[in-house]
N, C-alpha and C positions, 0 to 999 in steps of 0.2 A: 815863937811858935814850934812845938817840937814835933819831931814826927809822929807821936804817936795821934796828939792833936790831930794833924793834917790825914792819919788813917781814918782814925775818927770820924772825919769829916766826908772823905771820900765815904765808908761803909753808911755812914745815913746817907748820903746821896743815890749810891747802889741799890740800897734798899726800897728808899722813894720811887724810883724810875722802877724797878721791880713792880711794886705795888701799882703803880701806876697804869703802868704798861701793858701787866699780866692778863686783867681782863679781856681790853681789845683784840690783845693778841690770841689767847684761848678760845674766845670767839671768834675767830675767823680763820684759824686754825682748823676747827671742829667743822665749822662750815664748810670752809674748802675740802676738807676730807669727804663730808656727805655728798657734797655736789660732786665729787669727782668719782664716788662709787656709783652716784645716780647714772652721769655720763658714759662709763666704765659697762654698765649692765644693760642702757638705754641705746647705745653706742653713737650718741649726740657729742660730738667735738665742737659746739660753741665757746667762743671765750667769753663770751659777754653773760654766760650761766653762770660762771665762775666770779666773777667781776662784779655783779650788779648785788648778788648777794652777802657778799662780806661787806660791801660798802652801805648797806641797809642797816646790817649788823652792826656797825661800828658804828655809824652816827645815832641807833638807838643807844647803844650804851655812851656814847658820850652824851646825850640829851639825859638819861636816868641817871648815869653816875657822875658826869660831868661837875655837878657841886659838891660831891664830897673827894674829886679828883683837884678840884681847885681849892676847896678847902686845905686840903693835905698838902700842899707845892706851897699856899701861902703860910699854913702854919710852920713847916721845914725851915720857908727860906724868914721868915719871922725869926724863930729859934736862932738860925745862923748869924744874921745882923746881931742878934742880943749878946749872942756869945764873943763878940769880936771885940766887946769892953773887954774881958777877963784873960786874952789871946795876951 
């Protein structure tokens, strides 16, 4: 196995992690900013107001996009295992 192959595998893994974690992180970031702005405007400083909407959004994304995420992960892992023979 050459250095180039190792870097290609690493870049593929980082690309996959970015695509899988991106929707979750983006949704929780947007919801966190919106709730923080609402807390600042209304001067309500309750910790559960930021936690619960983020948790609900993350759960909703996992419900709706979980199948796609799992297919992407299994596809990349299968491709990786199939390429072991040619290394």
